C-alpha positions as CSV (number, residue, x, y, z in Angstrom):
1,M,39.2,32.0,112.5
2,I,40.4,34.1,109.6
3,N,38.6,34.1,106.2
4,G,40.1,33.8,102.7
5,K,40.5,37.6,102.2
6,Q,42.3,37.9,105.5
7,R,44.5,34.9,104.7
8,A,45.4,36.4,101.3
9,L,46.5,39.6,103.0
10,L,48.6,37.7,105.5
11,R,50.2,35.6,102.8
12,K,51.1,38.8,101.0
13,L,52.7,40.3,104.1
14,G,54.6,37.1,104.9
15,H,55.9,36.6,101.4
16,D,59.1,38.8,101.7
17,M,59.7,38.0,105.4
18,Q,62.8,36.1,106.4
19,P,62.3,33.2,108.9
20,I,63.5,34.2,112.4
21,I,63.0,30.8,114.0
22,Q,64.4,27.5,112.8
23,I,63.2,24.2,113.9
24,G,66.0,21.6,114.1
25,K,66.4,18.0,115.1
26,E,64.8,18.6,118.5
27,G,61.5,19.2,116.6
28,M,58.6,21.0,118.3
29,S,60.2,21.2,121.7
30,D,58.8,23.3,124.5
31,Q,61.7,25.8,123.9
32,V,60.8,26.2,120.3
33,I,57.1,26.7,121.2
34,A,58.1,29.3,123.8
35,A,60.3,31.1,121.2
36,I,57.4,31.1,118.7
37,D,55.0,32.3,121.3
38,E,57.2,35.2,122.3
39,A,57.9,36.2,118.7
40,L,54.2,36.1,117.8
41,E,53.3,38.3,120.7
42,K,55.8,40.9,119.4
43,R,55.3,40.6,115.7
44,E,51.9,39.0,115.1
45,L,53.0,37.4,111.8
46,L,55.9,35.0,111.8
47,K,57.7,32.9,109.2
48,I,59.4,29.7,110.5
49,A,61.8,27.4,108.7
50,I,62.2,23.7,109.3
51,L,65.7,22.3,108.9
52,E,66.3,19.0,107.1
53,T,67.5,17.5,110.3
54,A,64.1,18.0,111.9
55,M,62.5,15.3,109.8
56,L,59.1,17.0,110.2
57,D,56.3,17.5,107.7
58,T,55.8,21.3,107.2
59,R,52.0,21.2,107.2
60,E,51.9,19.0,110.3
61,A,54.4,21.2,112.1
62,C,52.5,24.3,111.2
63,N,49.2,22.9,112.4
64,E,50.8,21.6,115.7
65,A,52.4,25.0,116.4
66,A,49.1,26.8,115.6
67,E,47.1,24.5,117.8
68,R,49.5,24.7,120.8
69,L,49.8,28.5,120.5
70,G,46.2,29.5,119.6
71,A,47.5,30.9,116.3
72,E,46.2,30.7,112.8
73,P,48.1,28.8,110.1
74,V,48.5,31.1,107.1
75,Q,50.6,29.1,104.7
76,A,52.9,26.1,104.6
77,I,55.2,25.7,101.5
78,G,58.4,23.8,101.1
79,N,60.3,23.9,104.4
80,K,58.7,27.1,105.7
81,F,55.4,28.1,107.2
82,V,53.7,31.3,108.4
83,L,51.6,31.8,111.5
84,Y,49.5,34.7,112.6
85,R,48.1,35.6,116.1
86,R,46.8,38.9,117.1
87,S,48.9,40.4,119.9
88,S,47.3,40.8,123.3
89,N,49.3,44.0,123.8
90,E,47.9,46.9,121.9
91,K,51.4,48.5,121.5
92,N,52.5,45.4,119.5
93,R,49.5,45.4,117.1
94,R,50.7,46.2,113.6
95,I,48.4,44.3,111.3
96,E,44.8,45.4,110.7
97,L,42.8,42.6,109.0
98,P,39.9,43.5,106.7
99,R,36.5,42.9,108.1
100,R,34.7,39.7,107.1
């Protein structure tokens, strides 16, 4: 679980990111979850866009993805949300969160 100070840092880092995954009319399919999982392992912080055809609530989609992947929901605004999960591979670790 991340605290407010850590979440603020992650929001700042995610602000200028472009979404690399888009969720379409298939919704939160296993393929989408697998793609998010792979991207989180490589990047740790990920911005995801929800297309209008998905008919999903951004916050609900964010929470579902976070729960299924063991990630932390950082922010959900408009049709985009940001997830964080520390990489299990030390070579992929790029983000150092401040101590609690």
